[in-house]
PyMOL commands that place a pseudoatom at each C-alpha (Angstrom):
pseudoatom trace, name=CA, resn=UNK, resi=1, chain=A, elem=C, hetatm=0, pos=[-30.526, 17.865, 39.849]
pseudoatom trace, name=CA, resn=UNK, resi=2, chain=A, elem=C, hetatm=0, pos=[-29.400, 14.317, 39.039]
pseudoatom trace, name=CA, resn=UNK, resi=3, chain=A, elem=C, hetatm=0, pos=[-26.965, 13.661, 36.178]
pseudoatom trace, name=CA, resn=UNK, resi=4, chain=A, elem=C, hetatm=0, pos=[-26.117, 10.178, 34.940]
pseudoatom trace, name=CA, resn=UNK, resi=5, chain=A, elem=C, hetatm=0, pos=[-23.220, 9.612, 32.539]
pseudoatom trace, name=CA, resn=UNK, resi=6, chain=A, elem=C, hetatm=0, pos=[-22.977, 6.581, 30.282]
pseudoatom trace, name=CA, resn=UNK, resi=7, chain=A, elem=C, hetatm=0, pos=[-19.377, 6.183, 29.151]
pseudoatom trace, name=CA, resn=UNK, resi=8, chain=A, elem=C, hetatm=0, pos=[-19.193, 4.307, 25.865]
pseudoatom trace, name=CA, resn=UNK, resi=9, chain=A, elem=C, hetatm=0, pos=[-15.422, 4.253, 25.569]
pseudoatom trace, name=CA, resn=UNK, resi=10, chain=A, elem=C, hetatm=0, pos=[-13.563, 1.091, 26.564]
pseudoatom trace, name=CA, resn=UNK, resi=11, chain=A, elem=C, hetatm=0, pos=[-10.818, 3.446, 27.783]
pseudoatom trace, name=CA, resn=UNK, resi=12, chain=A, elem=C, hetatm=0, pos=[-11.749, 4.571, 31.262]
pseudoatom trace, name=CA, resn=UNK, resi=13, chain=A, elem=C, hetatm=0, pos=[-9.423, 7.564, 30.869]
pseudoatom trace, name=CA, resn=UNK, resi=14, chain=A, elem=C, hetatm=0, pos=[-10.096, 8.262, 27.196]
pseudoatom trace, name=CA, resn=UNK, resi=15, chain=A, elem=C, hetatm=0, pos=[-11.004, 11.646, 25.736]
pseudoatom trace, name=CA, resn=UNK, resi=16, chain=A, elem=C, hetatm=0, pos=[-14.801, 11.225, 25.774]
pseudoatom trace, name=CA, resn=UNK, resi=17, chain=A, elem=C, hetatm=0, pos=[-14.708, 9.787, 29.300]
pseudoatom trace, name=CA, resn=UNK, resi=18, chain=A, elem=C, hetatm=0, pos=[-12.564, 12.702, 30.442]
pseudoatom trace, name=CA, resn=UNK, resi=19, chain=A, elem=C, hetatm=0, pos=[-14.954, 15.301, 29.010]
pseudoatom trace, name=CA, resn=UNK, resi=20, chain=A, elem=C, hetatm=0, pos=[-17.911, 13.565, 30.648]
pseudoatom trace, name=CA, resn=UNK, resi=21, chain=A, elem=C, hetatm=0, pos=[-15.967, 13.463, 33.906]
pseudoatom trace, name=CA, resn=UNK, resi=22, chain=A, elem=C, hetatm=0, pos=[-15.195, 17.181, 33.713]
pseudoatom trace, name=CA, resn=UNK, resi=23, chain=A, elem=C, hetatm=0, pos=[-18.884, 17.947, 33.179]
pseudoatom trace, name=CA, resn=UNK, resi=24, chain=A, elem=C, hetatm=0, pos=[-19.875, 15.733, 36.133]
pseudoatom trace, name=CA, resn=UNK, resi=25, chain=A, elem=C, hetatm=0, pos=[-17.201, 17.178, 38.403]
pseudoatom trace, name=CA, resn=UNK, resi=26, chain=A, elem=C, hetatm=0, pos=[-18.323, 20.738, 37.661]
pseudoatom trace, name=CA, resn=UNK, resi=27, chain=A, elem=C, hetatm=0, pos=[-21.982, 19.848, 38.238]
pseudoatom trace, name=CA, resn=UNK, resi=28, chain=A, elem=C, hetatm=0, pos=[-21.143, 17.990, 41.468]
pseudoatom trace, name=CA, resn=UNK, resi=29, chain=A, elem=C, hetatm=0, pos=[-19.212, 21.018, 42.754]
pseudoatom trace, name=CA, resn=UNK, resi=30, chain=A, elem=C, hetatm=0, pos=[-22.324, 23.107, 42.119]
pseudoatom trace, name=CA, resn=UNK, resi=31, chain=A, elem=C, hetatm=0, pos=[-24.467, 20.693, 44.135]
pseudoatom trace, name=CA, resn=UNK, resi=32, chain=A, elem=C, hetatm=0, pos=[-25.770, 18.175, 41.598]
pseudoatom trace, name=CA, resn=UNK, resi=33, chain=A, elem=C, hetatm=0, pos=[-26.026, 14.466, 42.313]
pseudoatom trace, name=CA, resn=UNK, resi=34, chain=A, elem=C, hetatm=0, pos=[-23.925, 12.609, 39.737]
pseudoatom trace, name=CA, resn=UNK, resi=35, chain=A, elem=C, hetatm=0, pos=[-23.318, 9.008, 38.733]
pseudoatom trace, name=CA, resn=UNK, resi=36, chain=A, elem=C, hetatm=0, pos=[-21.112, 7.566, 36.036]
pseudoatom trace, name=CA, resn=UNK, resi=37, chain=A, elem=C, hetatm=0, pos=[-21.202, 4.116, 34.437]
pseudoatom trace, name=CA, resn=UNK, resi=38, chain=A, elem=C, hetatm=0, pos=[-18.430, 2.682, 32.260]
pseudoatom trace, name=CA, resn=UNK, resi=39, chain=A, elem=C, hetatm=0, pos=[-20.428, 0.519, 29.863]
pseudoatom trace, name=CA, resn=UNK, resi=40, chain=A, elem=C, hetatm=0, pos=[-17.442, -1.646, 28.969]
pseudoatom trace, name=CA, resn=UNK, resi=41, chain=A, elem=C, hetatm=0, pos=[-17.269, -2.942, 32.556]
pseudoatom trace, name=CA, resn=UNK, resi=42, chain=A, elem=C, hetatm=0, pos=[-20.895, -4.135, 32.533]
pseudoatom trace, name=CA, resn=UNK, resi=43, chain=A, elem=C, hetatm=0, pos=[-22.544, -7.280, 31.224]
pseudoatom trace, name=CA, resn=UNK, resi=44, chain=A, elem=C, hetatm=0, pos=[-25.544, -6.620, 28.983]
pseudoatom trace, name=CA, resn=UNK, resi=45, chain=A, elem=C, hetatm=0, pos=[-26.991, -7.391, 25.585]
pseudoatom trace, name=CA, resn=UNK, resi=46, chain=A, elem=C, hetatm=0, pos=[-28.612, -5.202, 22.983]
pseudoatom trace, name=CA, resn=UNK, resi=47, chain=A, elem=C, hetatm=0, pos=[-32.348, -5.168, 22.333]
pseudoatom trace, name=CA, resn=UNK, resi=48, chain=A, elem=C, hetatm=0, pos=[-33.594, -8.679, 21.534]
pseudoatom trace, name=CA, resn=UNK, resi=49, chain=A, elem=C, hetatm=0, pos=[-36.698, -7.491, 19.619]
pseudoatom trace, name=CA, resn=UNK, resi=50, chain=A, elem=C, hetatm=0, pos=[-38.913, -9.535, 21.942]
pseudoatom trace, name=CA, resn=UNK, resi=51, chain=A, elem=C, hetatm=0, pos=[-41.358, -6.587, 22.169]
pseudoatom trace, name=CA, resn=UNK, resi=52, chain=A, elem=C, hetatm=0, pos=[-42.250, -7.531, 25.750]
pseudoatom trace, name=CA, resn=UNK, resi=53, chain=A, elem=C, hetatm=0, pos=[-41.859, -3.838, 26.619]
pseudoatom trace, name=CA, resn=UNK, resi=54, chain=A, elem=C, hetatm=0, pos=[-44.764, -3.167, 24.250]
pseudoatom trace, name=CA, resn=UNK, resi=55, chain=A, elem=C, hetatm=0, pos=[-46.949, -6.198, 25.108]
pseudoatom trace, name=CA, resn=UNK, resi=56, chain=A, elem=C, hetatm=0, pos=[-46.628, -7.138, 28.769]
pseudoatom trace, name=CA, resn=UNK, resi=57, chain=A, elem=C, hetatm=0, pos=[-44.287, -4.728, 30.552]
pseudoatom trace, name=CA, resn=UNK, resi=58, chain=A, elem=C, hetatm=0, pos=[-43.561, -1.016, 30.890]
pseudoatom trace, name=CA, resn=UNK, resi=59, chain=A, elem=C, hetatm=0, pos=[-39.834, -1.726, 31.159]
pseudoatom trace, name=CA, resn=UNK, resi=60, chain=A, elem=C, hetatm=0, pos=[-37.299, -3.880, 29.359]
pseudoatom trace, name=CA, resn=UNK, resi=61, chain=A, elem=C, hetatm=0, pos=[-37.650, -7.456, 30.616]
pseudoatom trace, name=CA, resn=UNK, resi=62, chain=A, elem=C, hetatm=0, pos=[-34.025, -8.487, 30.031]
pseudoatom trace, name=CA, resn=UNK, resi=63, chain=A, elem=C, hetatm=0, pos=[-32.370, -9.016, 33.411]
pseudoatom trace, name=CA, resn=UNK, resi=64, chain=A, elem=C, hetatm=0, pos=[-28.793, -7.823, 33.011]
pseudoatom trace, name=CA, resn=UNK, resi=65, chain=A, elem=C, hetatm=0, pos=[-26.703, -4.792, 33.979]
pseudoatom trace, name=CA, resn=UNK, resi=66, chain=A, elem=C, hetatm=0, pos=[-28.526, -2.541, 31.508]
pseudoatom trace, name=CA, resn=UNK, resi=67, chain=A, elem=C, hetatm=0, pos=[-31.740, -2.934, 33.523]
pseudoatom trace, name=CA, resn=UNK, resi=68, chain=A, elem=C, hetatm=0, pos=[-30.259, -0.800, 36.314]
pseudoatom trace, name=CA, resn=UNK, resi=69, chain=A, elem=C, hetatm=0, pos=[-28.949, 1.746, 33.806]
pseudoatom trace, name=CA, resn=UNK, resi=70, chain=A, elem=C, hetatm=0, pos=[-32.353, 2.106, 32.176]
pseudoatom trace, name=CA, resn=UNK, resi=71, chain=A, elem=C, hetatm=0, pos=[-33.811, 2.878, 35.612]
pseudoatom trace, name=CA, resn=UNK, resi=72, chain=A, elem=C, hetatm=0, pos=[-31.015, 5.382, 36.289]
pseudoatom trace, name=CA, resn=UNK, resi=73, chain=A, elem=C, hetatm=0, pos=[-31.828, 7.128, 33.001]
pseudoatom trace, name=CA, resn=UNK, resi=74, chain=A, elem=C, hetatm=0, pos=[-35.522, 7.141, 33.901]
pseudoatom trace, name=CA, resn=UNK, resi=75, chain=A, elem=C, hetatm=0, pos=[-34.749, 8.863, 37.232]
pseudoatom trace, name=CA, resn=UNK, resi=76, chain=A, elem=C, hetatm=0, pos=[-32.161, 11.368, 35.943]
pseudoatom trace, name=CA, resn=UNK, resi=77, chain=A, elem=C, hetatm=0, pos=[-32.771, 14.958, 34.939]
pseudoatom trace, name=CA, resn=UNK, resi=78, chain=A, elem=C, hetatm=0, pos=[-29.752, 14.976, 32.606]
pseudoatom trace, name=CA, resn=UNK, resi=79, chain=A, elem=C, hetatm=0, pos=[-28.144, 11.999, 30.881]
pseudoatom trace, name=CA, resn=UNK, resi=80, chain=A, elem=C, hetatm=0, pos=[-24.683, 12.178, 29.317]
pseudoatom trace, name=CA, resn=UNK, resi=81, chain=A, elem=C, hetatm=0, pos=[-23.979, 9.828, 26.401]
pseudoatom trace, name=CA, resn=UNK, resi=82, chain=A, elem=C, hetatm=0, pos=[-20.200, 9.877, 25.796]
pseudoatom trace, name=CA, resn=UNK, resi=83, chain=A, elem=C, hetatm=0, pos=[-18.352, 7.977, 23.100]
pseudoatom trace, name=CA, resn=UNK, resi=84, chain=A, elem=C, hetatm=0, pos=[-15.406, 8.080, 20.754]
pseudoatom trace, name=CA, resn=UNK, resi=85, chain=A, elem=C, hetatm=0, pos=[-16.086, 7.523, 17.078]
pseudoatom trace, name=CA, resn=UNK, resi=86, chain=A, elem=C, hetatm=0, pos=[-15.349, 3.931, 16.068]
pseudoatom trace, name=CA, resn=UNK, resi=87, chain=A, elem=C, hetatm=0, pos=[-15.727, 3.162, 12.368]
pseudoatom trace, name=CA, resn=UNK, resi=88, chain=A, elem=C, hetatm=0, pos=[-17.930, 6.204, 11.680]
pseudoatom trace, name=CA, resn=UNK, resi=89, chain=A, elem=C, hetatm=0, pos=[-20.310, 5.736, 14.625]
pseudoatom trace, name=CA, resn=UNK, resi=90, chain=A, elem=C, hetatm=0, pos=[-20.487, 5.577, 18.409]
pseudoatom trace, name=CA, resn=UNK, resi=91, chain=A, elem=C, hetatm=0, pos=[-18.787, 2.661, 20.131]
pseudoatom trace, name=CA, resn=UNK, resi=92, chain=A, elem=C, hetatm=0, pos=[-20.554, -0.682, 20.122]
pseudoatom trace, name=CA, resn=UNK, resi=93, chain=A, elem=C, hetatm=0, pos=[-20.926, -0.459, 23.905]
pseudoatom trace, name=CA, resn=UNK, resi=94, chain=A, elem=C, hetatm=0, pos=[-22.991, 2.710, 23.645]
pseudoatom trace, name=CA, resn=UNK, resi=95, chain=A, elem=C, hetatm=0, pos=[-24.975, 1.566, 20.621]
pseudoatom trace, name=CA, resn=UNK, resi=96, chain=A, elem=C, hetatm=0, pos=[-26.047, -1.630, 22.432]
pseudoatom trace, name=CA, resn=UNK, resi=97, chain=A, elem=C, hetatm=0, pos=[-27.342, 0.459, 25.311]
pseudoatom trace, name=CA, resn=UNK, resi=98, chain=A, elem=C, hetatm=0, pos=[-29.091, 2.999, 23.093]
pseudoatom trace, name=CA, resn=UNK, resi=99, chain=A, elem=C, hetatm=0, pos=[-30.914, 0.127, 21.371]
pseudoatom trace, name=CA, resn=UNK, resi=100, chain=A, elem=C, hetatm=0, pos=[-32.250, -0.923, 24.785]
pseudoatom trace, name=CA, resn=UNK, resi=101, chain=A, elem=C, hetatm=0, pos=[-33.868, 2.512, 25.226]
pseudoatom trace, name=CA, resn=UNK, resi=102, chain=A, elem=C, hetatm=0, pos=[-36.515, 1.249, 22.790]
pseudoatom trace, name=CA, resn=UNK, resi=103, chain=A, elem=C, hetatm=0, pos=[-38.246, 0.169, 25.998]
pseudoatom trace, name=CA, resn=UNK, resi=104, chain=A, elem=C, hetatm=0, pos=[-38.926, 3.850, 26.791]
pseudoatom trace, name=CA, resn=UNK, resi=105, chain=A, elem=C, hetatm=0, pos=[-41.365, 4.029, 23.876]
pseudoatom trace, name=CA, resn=UNK, resi=106, chain=A, elem=C, hetatm=0, pos=[-45.050, 3.344, 24.484]
pseudoatom trace, name=CA, resn=UNK, resi=107, chain=A, elem=C, hetatm=0, pos=[-46.766, 0.408, 22.729]
pseudoatom trace, name=CA, resn=UNK, resi=108, chain=A, elem=C, hetatm=0, pos=[-48.477, 2.753, 20.250]
pseudoatom trace, name=CA, resn=UNK, resi=109, chain=A, elem=C, hetatm=0, pos=[-45.508, 5.080, 19.717]
pseudoatom trace, name=CA, resn=UNK, resi=110, chain=A, elem=C, hetatm=0, pos=[-45.995, 4.950, 15.931]
pseudoatom trace, name=CA, resn=UNK, resi=111, chain=A, elem=C, hetatm=0, pos=[-49.373, 6.671, 16.127]
pseudoatom trace, name=CA, resn=UNK, resi=112, chain=A, elem=C, hetatm=0, pos=[-49.598, 8.339, 19.536]
pseudoatom trace, name=CA, resn=UNK, resi=113, chain=A, elem=C, hetatm=0, pos=[-48.390, 11.878, 20.257]
pseudoatom trace, name=CA, resn=UNK, resi=114, chain=A, elem=C, hetatm=0, pos=[-47.440, 10.540, 23.725]
pseudoatom trace, name=CA, resn=UNK, resi=115, chain=A, elem=C, hetatm=0, pos=[-44.798, 8.124, 22.508]
pseudoatom trace, name=CA, resn=UNK, resi=116, chain=A, elem=C, hetatm=0, pos=[-42.352, 8.200, 25.450]
pseudoatom trace, name=CA, resn=UNK, resi=117, chain=A, elem=C, hetatm=0, pos=[-42.563, 6.704, 28.920]
pseudoatom trace, name=CA, resn=UNK, resi=118, chain=A, elem=C, hetatm=0, pos=[-39.893, 9.134, 30.123]
pseudoatom trace, name=CA, resn=UNK, resi=119, chain=A, elem=C, hetatm=0, pos=[-40.926, 12.109, 32.211]
pseudoatom trace, name=CA, resn=UNK, resi=120, chain=A, elem=C, hetatm=0, pos=[-40.974, 15.312, 30.153]
pseudoatom trace, name=CA, resn=UNK, resi=121, chain=A, elem=C, hetatm=0, pos=[-38.131, 17.798, 30.386]
pseudoatom trace, name=CA, resn=UNK, resi=122, chain=A, elem=C, hetatm=0, pos=[-35.151, 15.442, 30.396]
pseudoatom trace, name=CA, resn=UNK, resi=123, chain=A, elem=C, hetatm=0, pos=[-31.974, 16.764, 28.809]
pseudoatom trace, name=CA, resn=UNK, resi=124, chain=A, elem=C, hetatm=0, pos=[-29.376, 14.658, 27.008]
pseudoatom trace, name=CA, resn=UNK, resi=125, chain=A, elem=C, hetatm=0, pos=[-25.751, 15.622, 26.512]
pseudoatom trace, name=CA, resn=UNK, resi=126, chain=A, elem=C, hetatm=0, pos=[-24.059, 13.873, 23.598]
pseudoatom trace, name=CA, resn=UNK, resi=127, chain=A, elem=C, hetatm=0, pos=[-20.257, 13.896, 23.819]
pseudoatom trace, name=CA, resn=UNK, resi=128, chain=A, elem=C, hetatm=0, pos=[-18.399, 12.723, 20.725]
pseudoatom trace, name=CA, resn=UNK, resi=129, chain=A, elem=C, hetatm=0, pos=[-14.643, 12.582, 20.358]
pseudoatom trace, name=CA, resn=UNK, resi=130, chain=A, elem=C, hetatm=0, pos=[-12.640, 11.529, 17.332]
pseudoatom trace, name=CA, resn=UNK, resi=131, chain=A, elem=C, hetatm=0, pos=[-9.116, 11.484, 16.001]
pseudoatom trace, name=CA, resn=UNK, resi=132, chain=A, elem=C, hetatm=0, pos=[-9.925, 12.876, 12.572]
pseudoatom trace, name=CA, resn=UNK, resi=133, chain=A, elem=C, hetatm=0, pos=[-10.651, 16.440, 11.541]
pseudoatom trace, name=CA, resn=UNK, resi=134, chain=A, elem=C, hetatm=0, pos=[-14.061, 18.004, 12.063]
pseudoatom trace, name=CA, resn=UNK, resi=135, chain=A, elem=C, hetatm=0, pos=[-15.215, 17.476, 8.489]
pseudoatom trace, name=CA, resn=UNK, resi=136, chain=A, elem=C, hetatm=0, pos=[-15.522, 13.753, 9.143]
pseudoatom trace, name=CA, resn=UNK, resi=137, chain=A, elem=C, hetatm=0, pos=[-18.407, 12.178, 11.088]
pseudoatom trace, name=CA, resn=UNK, resi=138, chain=A, elem=C, hetatm=0, pos=[-20.294, 15.437, 11.587]
pseudoatom trace, name=CA, resn=UNK, resi=139, chain=A, elem=C, hetatm=0, pos=[-23.497, 13.458, 10.938]
pseudoatom trace, name=CA, resn=UNK, resi=140, chain=A, elem=C, hetatm=0, pos=[-23.115, 11.305, 14.070]
pseudoatom trace, name=CA, resn=UNK, resi=141, chain=A, elem=C, hetatm=0, pos=[-24.430, 13.860, 16.613]
pseudoatom trace, name=CA, resn=UNK, resi=142, chain=A, elem=C, hetatm=0, pos=[-27.421, 14.816, 14.462]
pseudoatom trace, name=CA, resn=UNK, resi=143, chain=A, elem=C, hetatm=0, pos=[-28.446, 11.175, 14.010]
pseudoatom trace, name=CA, resn=UNK, resi=144, chain=A, elem=C, hetatm=0, pos=[-28.325, 10.540, 17.756]
pseudoatom trace, name=CA, resn=UNK, resi=145, chain=A, elem=C, hetatm=0, pos=[-29.991, 13.848, 18.534]
pseudoatom trace, name=CA, resn=UNK, resi=146, chain=A, elem=C, hetatm=0, pos=[-32.961, 12.588, 16.510]
pseudoatom trace, name=CA, resn=UNK, resi=147, chain=A, elem=C, hetatm=0, pos=[-32.950, 9.226, 18.332]
pseudoatom trace, name=CA, resn=UNK, resi=148, chain=A, elem=C, hetatm=0, pos=[-32.693, 10.804, 21.784]
pseudoatom trace, name=CA, resn=UNK, resi=149, chain=A, elem=C, hetatm=0, pos=[-35.511, 13.245, 21.091]
pseudoatom trace, name=CA, resn=UNK, resi=150, chain=A, elem=C, hetatm=0, pos=[-37.635, 10.432, 19.644]
pseudoatom trace, name=CA, resn=UNK, resi=151, chain=A, elem=C, hetatm=0, pos=[-37.333, 8.386, 22.854]
pseudoatom trace, name=CA, resn=UNK, resi=152, chain=A, elem=C, hetatm=0, pos=[-38.325, 11.378, 24.981]
pseudoatom trace, name=CA, resn=UNK, resi=153, chain=A, elem=C, hetatm=0, pos=[-35.488, 13.790, 25.687]
pseudoatom trace, name=CA, resn=UNK, resi=154, chain=A, elem=C, hetatm=0, pos=[-36.736, 17.350, 25.298]
pseudoatom trace, name=CA, resn=UNK, resi=155, chain=A, elem=C, hetatm=0, pos=[-33.343, 18.811, 24.511]
pseudoatom trace, name=CA, resn=UNK, resi=156, chain=A, elem=C, hetatm=0, pos=[-29.983, 17.479, 23.328]
pseudoatom trace, name=CA, resn=UNK, resi=157, chain=A, elem=C, hetatm=0, pos=[-26.734, 19.385, 23.862]
pseudoatom trace, name=CA, resn=UNK, resi=158, chain=A, elem=C, hetatm=0, pos=[-23.608, 18.360, 21.958]
pseudoatom trace, name=CA, resn=UNK, resi=159, chain=A, elem=C, hetatm=0, pos=[-19.904, 18.561, 22.764]
pseudoatom trace, name=CA, resn=UNK, resi=160, chain=A, elem=C, hetatm=0, pos=[-17.815, 17.419, 19.810]
pseudoatom trace, name=CA, resn=UNK, resi=161, chain=A, elem=C, hetatm=0, pos=[-14.061, 17.083, 20.087]
pseudoatom trace, name=CA, resn=UNK, resi=162, chain=A, elem=C, hetatm=0, pos=[-12.154, 16.527, 16.845]
pseudoatom trace, name=CA, resn=UNK, resi=163, chain=A, elem=C, hetatm=0, pos=[-8.452, 15.923, 16.281]
pseudoatom trace, name=CA, resn=UNK, resi=164, chain=A, elem=C, hetatm=0, pos=[-8.116, 13.949, 19.512]
pseudoatom trace, name=CA, resn=UNK, resi=165, chain=A, elem=C, hetatm=0, pos=[-6.105, 11.019, 18.188]
pseudoatom trace, name=CA, resn=UNK, resi=166, chain=A, elem=C, hetatm=0, pos=[-4.203, 10.119, 21.369]
pseudoatom trace, name=CA, resn=UNK, resi=167, chain=A, elem=C, hetatm=0, pos=[-5.764, 8.984, 24.617]
pseudoatom trace, name=CA, resn=UNK, resi=168, chain=A, elem=C, hetatm=0, pos=[-5.075, 12.208, 26.532]
pseudoatom trace, name=CA, resn=UNK, resi=169, chain=A, elem=C, hetatm=0, pos=[-5.190, 14.791, 23.725]
pseudoatom trace, name=CA, resn=UNK, resi=170, chain=A, elem=C, hetatm=0, pos=[-8.242, 16.390, 25.332]
pseudoatom trace, name=CA, resn=UNK, resi=171, chain=A, elem=C, hetatm=0, pos=[-6.029, 17.642, 28.176]
pseudoatom trace, name=CA, resn=UNK, resi=172, chain=A, elem=C, hetatm=0, pos=[-4.453, 20.066, 25.678]
pseudoatom trace, name=CA, resn=UNK, resi=173, chain=A, elem=C, hetatm=0, pos=[-7.838, 21.415, 24.562]
pseudoatom trace, name=CA, resn=UNK, resi=174, chain=A, elem=C, hetatm=0, pos=[-8.858, 24.121, 26.990]
pseudoatom trace, name=CA, resn=UNK, resi=175, chain=A, elem=C, hetatm=0, pos=[-11.748, 25.047, 24.674]
pseudoatom trace, name=CA, resn=UNK, resi=176, chain=A, elem=C, hetatm=0, pos=[-13.368, 21.618, 25.112]
pseudoatom trace, name=CA, resn=UNK, resi=177, chain=A, elem=C, hetatm=0, pos=[-12.713, 21.452, 28.840]
pseudoatom trace, name=CA, resn=UNK, resi=178, chain=A, elem=C, hetatm=0, pos=[-14.241, 24.902, 29.246]
pseudoatom trace, name=CA, resn=UNK, resi=179, chain=A, elem=C, hetatm=0, pos=[-17.215, 23.883, 27.094]
pseudoatom trace, name=CA, resn=UNK, resi=180, chain=A, elem=C, hetatm=0, pos=[-17.900, 20.917, 29.406]
pseudoatom trace, name=CA, resn=UNK, resi=181, chain=A, elem=C, hetatm=0, pos=[-17.637, 23.123, 32.491]
pseudoatom trace, name=CA, resn=UNK, resi=182, chain=A, elem=C, hetatm=0, pos=[-19.854, 25.858, 31.038]
pseudoatom trace, name=CA, resn=UNK, resi=183, chain=A, elem=C, hetatm=0, pos=[-22.474, 23.362, 29.932]
pseudoatom trace, name=CA, resn=UNK, resi=184, chain=A, elem=C, hetatm=0, pos=[-22.563, 21.839, 33.423]
pseudoatom trace, name=CA, resn=UNK, resi=185, chain=A, elem=C, hetatm=0, pos=[-23.084, 25.298, 34.936]
pseudoatom trace, name=CA, resn=UNK, resi=186, chain=A, elem=C, hetatm=0, pos=[-25.810, 26.143, 32.410]
pseudoatom trace, name=CA, resn=UNK, resi=187, chain=A, elem=C, hetatm=0, pos=[-27.664, 22.884, 33.024]
pseudoatom trace, name=CA, resn=UNK, resi=188, chain=A, elem=C, hetatm=0, pos=[-27.426, 23.306, 36.775]
pseudoatom trace, name=CA, resn=UNK, resi=189, chain=A, elem=C, hetatm=0, pos=[-28.812, 26.853, 36.540]
pseudoatom trace, name=CA, resn=UNK, resi=190, chain=A, elem=C, hetatm=0, pos=[-31.653, 25.636, 34.272]
pseudoatom trace, name=CA, resn=UNK, resi=191, chain=A, elem=C, hetatm=0, pos=[-32.688, 22.822, 36.585]
pseudoatom trace, name=CA, resn=UNK, resi=192, chain=A, elem=C, hetatm=0, pos=[-32.366, 24.604, 39.956]
for i in range(1, 192): cmd.bond("trace and resi %d" % i, "trace and resi %d" % (i + 1))
show_as sticks, trace
zoom trace
């Protein structure tokens, strides 16, 4: 099993990054191949609406750091999308990358039942952390669950950590750390 994590937080040791890291560490200890990418350290642009991926190419034609990430996602069995909430949404770093996944859609995705270029059976894990209480921003995971399924993920699992206002608050939340570990074990058992 191959798991790729896309860390949307600019804080390399922030709460969402830590949860993703715990999930990867658990999966790696079970025998999974894991990779992690801190999006804030890369140079890439969002989708440019050139539609080349629908007209002349099966992949995004923009040559930047996201090109490698798109290939990593294509090859992975499980992809972790981790982000804090910034102004009621995922971080800009993650949103730019998610926009680039438009290239995974086939040219006739509007009308074809086979709308994704991704291999079937991929699983996404959406990790969201936020400082505010759980009544705020509960719509964020469901919106991205729809997007991720639309581009071809067969299943989306969510870990949502609320009330994590300080950079290392997640370290005090055994429930969230355990949830990341248990999800890693479940995914590994499913895929092996």
